[in-house]
DRENVOLUM-979539 format. One line per 2 residues: number of its first residue (from 1); their letters; for each residue x, y, z of N, C-alpha, C. Coordinates in steps of 0.02 Angstrom, whole numbers. Example, Ala and Ser with C-alpha at 12.3 -4.5 7.8 and 13.67 -1.06 7.14 Angstrom:
DRENVOLUM-979539
1	as	660:-284:390:615:-225:390:660:-165:390; 642:-112:354:684:-53:357:645:2:394
This chain:
DRENVOLUM-979539
1	xx	827:-5865:-9576:835:-5791:-9589:772:-5775:-9637; 755:-5707:-9630:701:-5688:-9679:737:-5634:-9718
3	xx	692:-5621:-9776:720:-5583:-9830:663:-5530:-9853; 684:-5472:-9873:632:-5428:-9907:631:-5441:-9976
5	xx	567:-5449:-10008:561:-5470:-10072:566:-5414:-10116; 575:-5345:-10088:587:-5290:-10131:662:-5269:-10142
7	xx	700:-5264:-10082:763:-5246:-10085:811:-5300:-10069; 785:-5362:-10055:824:-5423:-10047:869:-5423:-9984
9	xx	858:-5379:-9940:902:-5372:-9873:883:-5434:-9832; 928:-5457:-9792:922:-5510:-9746:912:-5486:-9673
11	xx	863:-5520:-9637:841:-5500:-9573:843:-5563:-9525; 848:-5547:-9463:842:-5604:-9407:771:-5624:-9413
13	xx	760:-5689:-9389:685:-5716:-9390:635:-5676:-9355; 653:-5643:-9302:605:-5611:-9272:581:-5543:-9299
15	xx	618:-5516:-9352:594:-5459:-9385:537:-5482:-9438; 481:-5437:-9438:423:-5460:-9477:423:-5417:-9544
17	xx	436:-5355:-9541:430:-5316:-9598:499:-5281:-9613; 510:-5267:-9679:573:-5231:-9697:571:-5159:-9676
19	xx	613:-5131:-9635:604:-5063:-9610:609:-5008:-9666; 645:-5029:-9725:656:-4981:-9778:602:-4979:-9824
21	xx	577:-5040:-9842:525:-5051:-9892:454:-5054:-9866; 451:-5064:-9795:388:-5071:-9764:341:-5127:-9797
23	xx	368:-5182:-9809:336:-5241:-9844:350:-5303:-9798; 306:-5351:-9795:318:-5412:-9753:378:-5449:-9784
25	xx	418:-5476:-9735:476:-5517:-9754:454:-5585:-9777; 494:-5621:-9816:483:-5689:-9839:533:-5733:-9821
27	xx	525:-5800:-9821:575:-5849:-9804:616:-5867:-9854; 607:-5857:-9913:649:-5874:-9970:646:-5822:-10024
29	xx	705:-5792:-10050:705:-5755:-10104:692:-5787:-10170; 715:-5851:-10176:713:-5885:-10239:639:-5893:-10267
31	xx	593:-5899:-10223:520:-5908:-10237:491:-5839:-10254; 514:-5791:-10219:493:-5723:-10230:511:-5696:-10299
33	xx	576:-5714:-10312:607:-5689:-10377:572:-5721:-10437; 553:-5785:-10428:517:-5822:-10481:442:-5792:-10492
35	xx	417:-5780:-10433:341:-5752:-10439:341:-5681:-10469; 387:-5642:-10447:390:-5576:-10471:434:-5562:-10538
37	xx	462:-5618:-10565:500:-5609:-10626:566:-5582:-10619; 597:-5584:-10558:668:-5565:-10552:710:-5608:-10580
39	xx	766:-5575:-10610:818:-5623:-10628:876:-5621:-10587; 910:-5675:-10575:974:-5671:-10529:1022:-5620:-10562
41	xx	1045:-5574:-10517:1097:-5526:-10535:1153:-5530:-10490; 1209:-5517:-10515:1273:-5511:-10474:1277:-5443:-10449
43	xx	1279:-5426:-10381:1284:-5363:-10353:1360:-5344:-10340; 1377:-5290:-10349:1445:-5264:-10337:1440:-5200:-10298
45	xx	1499:-5187:-10256:1502:-5128:-10219:1510:-5063:-10261; 1473:-5011:-10246:1489:-4944:-10278:1507:-4898:-10227
47	xx	1495:-4907:-10160:1512:-4860:-10113:1533:-4908:-10049; 1593:-4900:-10025:1616:-4932:-9963:1634:-4879:-9905
49	xx	1629:-4911:-9849:1650:-4869:-9789:1610:-4805:-9776; 1557:-4801:-9800:1504:-4746:-9787:1479:-4758:-9713
51	xx	1457:-4698:-9688:1414:-4711:-9627:1342:-4732:-9644; 1304:-4756:-9595:1232:-4781:-9613:1188:-4733:-9640
53	xx	1199:-4667:-9615:1152:-4615:-9649:1168:-4608:-9720; 1235:-4595:-9735:1249:-4587:-9801:1231:-4650:-9848
55	xx	1241:-4704:-9821:1219:-4761:-9857:1143:-4766:-9876; 1102:-4744:-9828:1033:-4736:-9839:1011:-4681:-9889
57	xx	1045:-4628:-9883:1041:-4574:-9934:1056:-4596:-10005; 1115:-4629:-10011:1130:-4651:-10079:1078:-4704:-10103
59	xx	1058:-4744:-10059:1004:-4797:-10071:946:-4763:-10098; 921:-4712:-10063:865:-4674:-10093:873:-4642:-10160
61	xx	935:-4614:-10164:958:-4584:-10230:957:-4638:-10283; 982:-4692:-10274:988:-4743:-10330:918:-4774:-10342
63	xx	880:-4786:-10288:813:-4817:-10301:767:-4761:-10341; 768:-4700:-10322:734:-4647:-10356:754:-4637:-10427
65	xx	808:-4671:-10448:833:-4665:-10517:818:-4738:-10554; 789:-4778:-10516:772:-4846:-10543:827:-4899:-10542
67	xx	875:-4888:-10490:929:-4933:-10482:920:-4971:-10421; 906:-5037:-10422:897:-5076:-10361:969:-5084:-10328
69	xx	961:-5078:-10262:1028:-5084:-10221:1009:-5114:-10159; 1068:-5136:-10126:1069:-5163:-10058:1117:-5123:-10015
71	xx	1101:-5110:-9947:1150:-5081:-9912:1167:-5131:-9857; 1229:-5153:-9858:1249:-5207:-9808:1280:-5168:-9742
73	xx	1252:-5192:-9690:1268:-5166:-9627:1231:-5112:-9592; 1183:-5094:-9633:1131:-5040:-9603:1070:-5076:-9584
75	xx	1043:-5036:-9538:979:-5052:-9508:974:-5125:-9473; 1028:-5135:-9433:1022:-5192:-9395:975:-5185:-9340
77	xx	921:-5230:-9334:869:-5224:-9283:836:-5154:-9283; 828:-5127:-9345:789:-5067:-9356:827:-5003:-9332
79	xx	894:-5002:-9317:921:-4943:-9296:982:-4932:-9340; 1009:-4865:-9338:1069:-4855:-9385:1130:-4863:-9341
81	xx	1173:-4914:-9359:1232:-4917:-9321:1286:-4870:-9346; 1335:-4859:-9302:1387:-4812:-9329:1439:-4854:-9371
83	xx	1429:-4913:-9382:1480:-4952:-9417:1477:-4931:-9489; 1529:-4941:-9531:1528:-4927:-9605:1481:-4978:-9633
85	xx	1455:-4954:-9693:1411:-4994:-9734:1434:-4991:-9796; 1409:-5040:-9842:1426:-5045:-9913:1368:-5044:-9956
87	xx	1360:-5007:-10007:1306:-4998:-10054:1324:-5042:-10116; 1279:-5088:-10131:1289:-5131:-10188:1230:-5122:-10239
89	xx	1251:-5135:-10302:1204:-5126:-10355:1216:-5185:-10407; 1167:-5198:-10450:1183:-5250:-10502:1239:-5232:-10548
91	xx	1277:-5277:-10559:1344:-5269:-10594:1331:-5221:-10666; 1275:-5235:-10695:1264:-5197:-10756:1241:-5129:-10749
93	xx	1228:-5107:-10687:1205:-5034:-10671:1270:-4998:-10633; 1323:-5029:-10626:1375:-5001:-10585:1399:-4937:-10603
95	xx	1415:-4924:-10668:1440:-4857:-10698:1387:-4807:-10684; 1322:-4820:-10702:1268:-4772:-10688:1263:-4750:-10624
97	xx	1267:-4802:-10575:1267:-4790:-10504:1327:-4743:-10477; 1380:-4765:-10511:1440:-4722:-10483:1434:-4648:-10508
99	xx	1410:-4638:-10563:1399:-4568:-10586:1349:-4530:-10551; 1295:-4561:-10523:1242:-4527:-10482:1277:-4518:-10416
101	xx	1314:-4560:-10383:1350:-4551:-10325:1393:-4497:-10327; 1435:-4491:-10384:1486:-4438:-10393:1453:-4371:-10391
103	xx	1397:-4369:-10425:1359:-4306:-10434:1328:-4287:-10369; 1302:-4337:-10331:1278:-4315:-10263:1327:-4292:-10215
105	xx	1390:-4325:-10216:1438:-4307:-10169:1471:-4237:-10189; 1472:-4221:-10253:1498:-4158:-10278:1449:-4099:-10265
107	xx	1389:-4120:-10256:1328:-4064:-10247:1283:-4094:-10206; 1299:-4107:-10141:1241:-4131:-10096:1188:-4073:-10086
109	xx	1127:-4099:-10068:1078:-4054:-10055:1089:-4022:-9985; 1095:-3959:-9981:1100:-3924:-9920:1053:-3876:-9895
111	xx	1007:-3859:-9949:956:-3813:-9932:894:-3846:-9903; 883:-3829:-9838:828:-3863:-9802:761:-3813:-9797
113	xx	752:-3782:-9857:692:-3737:-9863:707:-3669:-9840; 768:-3654:-9818:778:-3580:-9793:791:-3536:-9854
């Protein structure tokens, strides 16, 4: 398996770059985390049973607010499956992430420049 050194997603060996982060995949996250000073974090789910599109929207929202996250079940082989996905964040950022998600869901952006 290969891993993204930025978002830590796992990919099949034949995938070369992370489709989300657009960076080359690595063979081991442990080495990358040591090199870049990452600390092992326990990730917990903050959103379950979302579709892949919503999962990616929430991922963008969280990352733009400085919260690292993983989307499990999305972007299999570079495509959006219709299967449910799960968004995970570090345990110590869980409440902050939930507040952002709640605000997003109560007031999603619907103005497309019109």
